[in-house]
N, C-alpha and C positions, 0 to 999 in steps of 0.2 A: 335689052333690060329697060323696063319702064322707069323713066326718070322719077326721082322723088317729088319734083314739082307738078309733073302731070299726073302722078298717081294721087297726090293729095287733092289737086283740083278735081279730079274724076270723082274721087270719093266724096268730097263736099258737095258736088252737083247731085250725085246719086243719092246722097243721104238727105237732101233737102226736102224729100216727099215725106210728110209726116202723117200717120194714120188719122189723128186727130186734128185735122186741118180745117180752116175756116171753109165753109162750103159755099159762101157767097161773099164776094168782096166788094159788092157795090157801094156799100157804106158800112161802118161799124154797127149802125142801128139795124141794118138788114142781114148782117152776117150771122151764120149758124155754126155750131160746133157739132161734132159727132163723138159718141162715146165708144171706146174708152179715150180718154184724153192723153193717157201714157199707156201704150201697149208694153209695159216694162214693169219689172218686179220691184216696185217700191211698196212694200206691203206695210200694213199697219199705219197709214199715213196720218199725220196730224199737220194742221194748217194754221197759219197766223197772218194777220195783216198788220202792217205798220205803215201809216201814212197811205201811199198808192202802191206799196210794194207787198208782195205776197211771198211767204215763205213755207216750205214743206219739209219735214222730216220723216224718215221711214226706218224701219228695223234693218239693220245690216248684219246682225247675228256675228259669225266668225270672221267676217272679211275685215280687212284693215287697209287703210284708215277707215274708222267706224263713224256712223251716223251721218249720211249724206244730207246736205241742205240744198234744196232746189229753190229757185227763184222765178217769179212770174209778175208780170204787170196786168195780164188779162185773165188769169185763172185757167187758162186753157193750154197755152204754150209755156213751157218750162226749160230751164237750162240748170246745169250743175253748178253751184256756187262754190262748193268745198266740202269739208267734213269737220265735225266738232272733235272727233278724236284722231290725233296723228297715229297713235298706236293703241293697241289693247293692252293696258297694263295690269289686268285684274289677276292674272294667274300664270305660272310657267308654262302651262299648256298651250298658251296662246302663241308661243314660240316653237311649238311642235317638237319637244324635246325626245319623245319616245320614252321608253320602248313602245313599239307600235303593234297593235292588234288588228288594225285596219288594213284592208287590201283593196284593189280596184274591182274586185269580184263581190264585195259585201258592202253593207251600210253600216254596220255596227258589229261588235263593240268599237268605240271611237277611241280606245285608250292611247294616251299620249298626244291627243289633240284636244281641241274645243269645238269640233264641228257641232251645229246646233246650238252652241253656247253664245256668248257675246251679248250683243244689243238687242233687246225685245222691246218693240212697241214704244218708242220714245215720244214724249210730248214737248211741245215748244210754247213759250209764253214770252210776253214782253212786260216788264214791270219797273218802275222807277229808273227808266233809262237803260235797262239791261235787258239783253236776251237771256232767257233761261231754257235749258233742255234737261229734261229728266228721263232716265231710262233704268231698267233693271237688267241685271244678268242673272240667269237662273241659279248659278253656282255661288255667287259672291254677295249679292245685295242690291240695293237702290242707290243710284248715283245721280248726281247733277253737275252741270257747268254752266259758266256765264260768259257773256261777251258783250261789249259795247256795240259791236257791228256783227251782223249775221255771218259775214264772211271771215269772221275771226280777227285777231287770234282768240282762241277760247281759254278759259282757265282750266288748270288740271282737274280731273274729276274728284269730286268730294262725295264721300260715301254717306248718304243720309240715313240709311238703315242697314246695319250689318247683320243680315239674316238671309240665308239662300232660299230658293223656292217661292220667291215673291215675283210679281209680274206687273207690268203695264201702269206705272205711276203717272199721275198728272196733278200739278200744283195748282193752287187757286189763292188768289189774295183777295179779301173781302173789302167791302167799303170802308171798314174800321182799320184796315191795315193788317188784320190778323191773317195769317198765312196758314193754309191747310194742304194736306196731301191726301189723295185717294189712290188705292191700288188694289189689286186682285192677288190671289195666290195661284202658284203652279197647279194647273189642272182645271183653272178657270173657276173662280168664285171662292168665298163671297167678296163683296166690296168692303174694303176697310178704310177707315177715315182717321186721320191723325191731325193734331195741331202741330205747326211747325214754328220754328223761329222765323222772325221777320225777314231774314236774309235767306230763308229757304234752305239752309244747310244742314239742319238736325230737326228731328221730330221731337216733340215734347211730351208724348204719352205713348203707351203701348198700342194704341189703336183700338177703334170700336168698329164692330160689323155694323154696317148701316143698310144693307141690301143682301138679303139671301133668300132665294126661292127656287129651290131645285127642280120642282115640278112645272112651274110657269116660265121660269127663267133658267134653263139649264145652260152650263157652260157660259156663265156670264163673266166678261172680260173686258179689257180694253177701255175702260172709262175715261170720259173727257168731261171736265168740269166747267160749267158756266153760271151766269146769273143774269135773269131778264125779268123786269116788270114784278120784282119782289119775290121771284121763284129762284130756288136753286135748282139747276139742271145737271144730270149726269146723261150723257149719250153714251151707249155701250151696246156692243154686239152680244148676241147669245145664239145657242144652238149650234155652234162649231163652224170651222172655216168653210167646209164645202157647201152647206145648205143652210146657214143660219141667217138671221134677221137682225133688225137694229131696233133697240128700245130706247125711248126717252123716259127718264125718271124725273120726278119733281117733288119739291118739298118747300115749304115756307121756312123751315128750319133747316140749317146744313146738316144737322145730324139725323133728319127724318122726323116722321115716317115718310117714305117716298111712295108716290103713286107711279104706276108703270103704264106706258101705251106703246104698243108696237108701232113704228113709224116708217119703216121700209122694209120690204120682204120681196120675194121672188113674184114676178107678175107674168105678163105675156111674153117677155123675152126669154133667152136661154140663160140668163144670169141666175144661179141657183143660190148663191150666198152673198147677196149685196149687203155688206155691212162693215164695220170698224173703220173709223175715220173722224174727221173733224168738221165743226160748223164754222163759217166765216161770214161776215156781213162787208159788203162794199160801202164806200163812202156815201152812196146813194141810198143805202138801206136795204138793197137786195140781200137775201139769204142764200147760201149755197152750202152744200155738203159734199166733201170729197171722201170717197171710200174705196175699198178694193173689191175684187171678185176673184176667186181662185181660177186659174187657166191651165193648170198642169204644168208642162215644161216651161212656159213663159213666166211661170210665178204667179203672183197675186197683183194684178194689173189694176190701174188707177181710172176711177169714173167720177164725174162731176154731176151733181144732181141739184136742180133748184130746190129752195127751202122756203116755205111760206109759214106764218103762224096764224092759227085758228083757234080761238078760245084758249090762248096760252099753251097751246101744243104745237110742236113743229109738224108740217106735213112736208115729206121729203119726196121728190120725184113728182110723178103723176098719180093721182088717186086711181087705184083700181076699181073697175066698174061695180058699183053696188057696195062699195068698202070705203072706210075712212083710213085704210092703210095705203101708204104710198108704194109705187113700183118704179124701178129704174127707167130713165129716159134714154132712147137711143140717139135722139137729136133734139137740139134746143137752141134758142137764140142765144147769142154770146152774152155773158155777163156784162152788165153795165158797171164797169170798174173806174170809168173816168180816163181810160187809156184806150187807145185803138188797138185792135188786134195786131199782135206782134209776129215776128218771124223766129222767135226763140225756138230753140230745140235742144234735146239732149245731145251732149258732146259724144262722139264715138270715134270717128276717123283720127288717126293721129300719125304725123310724120316725125315725131320725136325731135323736133327742132327747138325744144325749150331745155333749160337747164332743170326743170322740175316735171314731174309726171302731171298730165291734165287730170282734172277732177273726175273724169269718167273712170278712173283706173281704181282697183281695189286687189290687194293681195289675198290669197287664199287664207292665210294667217299673218301674223306679224313677219315682215320680211327680215332676212339677213342683210342689212344693208352694206356689208363688205362685199356681197355677191352680185350687185347689179349697179349699173352706172348710166347716166346720160351724158357724162363729159369725157369718158375714156375715149370715145370716137365721136366726134361732133356729128350731130344729125342720125345717131343710132342709138338703140337701146342695147347695151350689153348684159347679158345674163350669164353668170358663171354657174356651172353645174355644181350642185351640191349632192351629198351621198343620199340616196333613197332607193327602196325596193319597189315602190308603187308611186303613181302620179299623186294619189291622194295624200301620201305621206311625205311628199316633196315639198320644200319650202320655195317661196319665190315664184310661185304660179301666179301670174298677173292676169287678172280677169276684168271684165265689165258687164253691165247688165245687157241681157239679150232682149232686143226690141222685136216686136211682131207687128202684123201676123206672119211676116217672113222676113229673113235677113240673109244677106251674103256677106260673109267675112273673109277677106283675102289678106295675106301677109307675104312679105318677101323677106327671107332669112339667108344670111350669109353663114355657111357651115364649115369653113376650112379650119377652124380652130377646135373641132371636136376631137375627142379622144375615145379610146376603147371603153365600152359599156355605157357610153353616153346616149341619152334619148333627148329629142327636142322636137317642138312642133306646135301645132295649133289644136286646141281641144275644145269640146263642148263639155265644160267641168261640171261635176255633180257626182251624185251617187252612181257608181258604176260607169265611169266616164269613158267616152270614145275620144280618139285623137288620130290625126294623120301627122306624120313626121319623119325623122330621120333617126336611124339607129346606126352607130358605129360599132363595128365588131370585127375582131381579127384583122385590123388594118383596112377594112372596106367599109364604105358608106352605103347604107340601104334605105330606100323608101319603105316606110312601114305604116300599117293601120292597125289600130287596137280598139277593142270594145270590151268593157268589163273585165280587163285584164288579160284578154286573149289577143295576142300579137300574131299579125300576118305580115311576113316579109315580102317586099316587092323587089323590083330591080335594082341593081347596083348604079349609084349615082357617081359621076365622075367630075361633075362641075362643083363650082365653089358657092353657088347659091341656088336657091329654089323658091319658087311662090306656091303657097299652100291655100286652099280654098274651102270654106264649109258653107254650104247652102242649106239653111234651114227653112223649112216650109210650115204652112199653117197645119199640116198634119202632124207636126211635132217630131218629125224626122230630120236627119242630117245626112247630106250626101257630100262625100269629100271628094276633092280632085286636086291635081297638081299641074304646074307648068314649069318646064325648063328653060323657056325662051321668053316668058313674060307676055305671051300672046295666046297660044293654044294650051287649053287645060284639058288633062286627060282624067277621067273619072277613075277612082280606085276604090273597089268594094262597092257593096250595095248599100241602100239606105239603112240608117241605124236609128232606131227609136230612142229619144231623149228621156232621160229620167223625169217623171212627172213632178217629184217632189224631192229635193235634195237637201236635207237637214234644214227644213223650212224655207228653203231657197228654190227658185227655178234654176234651169240649166244656164250656163254663162260661157260665152267665148272666151278663151284665154291662151296666153302664151307660157311655155314651160320649157325647162330643161332639168335633168337630173342624171346622175351616173350610178348605176348599179356596181357595187363592189368598191366604191371609193369615189372621193371628189375628183374634179379634173375636167378641162376643157371648158369652152364658152361658145356662145352664138351671138351675132350681132343682127338685130332686127331693124330693117331698113324702114318699114312703115306698116301700119295697119289700116285697112280701108274697109269701111262698113257701108253697104248699100241697102236701101229699104225700098223694095218694089211697091208701087202703088196698089191699093186694095182693089180688088174686083168690085165694081159697082153692083149694088144690091138689085 
């Protein structure tokens, strides 16, 4: 058995290679970064600077806790700081009560759950000494929360607009103190403007459509509000997730009329939909834009583009030849943030040595807190099996962001406390999930592999523990293997393709257990180790 300390150390060393690394370390002035800065599914990002610290929020949809907050000092290297929402309190379905129509073989109907619901496209701002985060849930309305520190604690959610099918809210406080809110509607467009109370908790009118052009700006969404040189600006994506572009809208009056200019679109690289994000300036006055690009099973991953102003219009990335429209950069000089390049990275490996879960972890919906523990056995995560017929309808599946372009996820699980009907293991979670794990049936414990609800039973296991491994490649497939001695790993099954889009999210590594036919049994997870092989040089 590999010791916990050795496994944790190996995981940290193996995970230290980040795809968005500094390519030259001779000095901060000479250093470069490569895109994407985060090969991870932080979709619909918004970014904020307070002093020399940068904060990012992103969509978290049905995962709980909700709204991750990332922190950086150099705009390239980021770490998880925490979450705005400890739980998703918006509707009973976030607790997965059933009855369930969903199975591991289909993607909908999602009855009894809120897959694809939850937090859509949050925005983050800092005003009068407080951090503000706004977000919409498609079924319940627009909400906000505040905190004096980005790491929290955050206030309980306040419902700003009690109306479903709204999306992508962003607040703005003008120079005279008047607060405003812009948002879109489900289905993308138009952009709607409201006056708000000074504390940002309620809107003061029914809203006015300020931008709508279905011919030139189809699927207009994700607006972000700014003011510069007397102009009001709205940065917004249009054209859809897969192949859309970024527009800048400007007006002298916040109510419009707004001029429009496409400022970022596909260029010579493979990025087909470089859009939706936020503008930030460093203390030295440099402009930067953080956005996403859809990558299939890895989700919508995060890019950093230089931003300059020409004639009071932003130019994002590098100009395409013969055009005034920007295109994404593949490599660029590091931002001048006033801080040297850091070694910050997204947390992943976990030896479960703390009394609380690390900020990298999110449950598939709100967990049943009676059925998991980090204190029942020191240094282990205990998961109790709850009743379910399918993985996608089982509570307490613990997941984290999948990082690319390739990942190796390994875990050691103790299985002696399992009971008949129980399943447990390591999954790449999403629509039609796959997993490698253990099935207890008729008093025997079997190795098992599943894909889209189709289970294959392997050999009988006689030991009390097992190590499970998932190797995810740049081809967006997963190959599973297992080890009974902690050294030699045996492949099990063929490569399995990952779901390219799972209720607005990419595939995610996760730990699970559930019991068909009733509750009972538990597993103890010793550790999870995540390694990221270095990318192949171009």
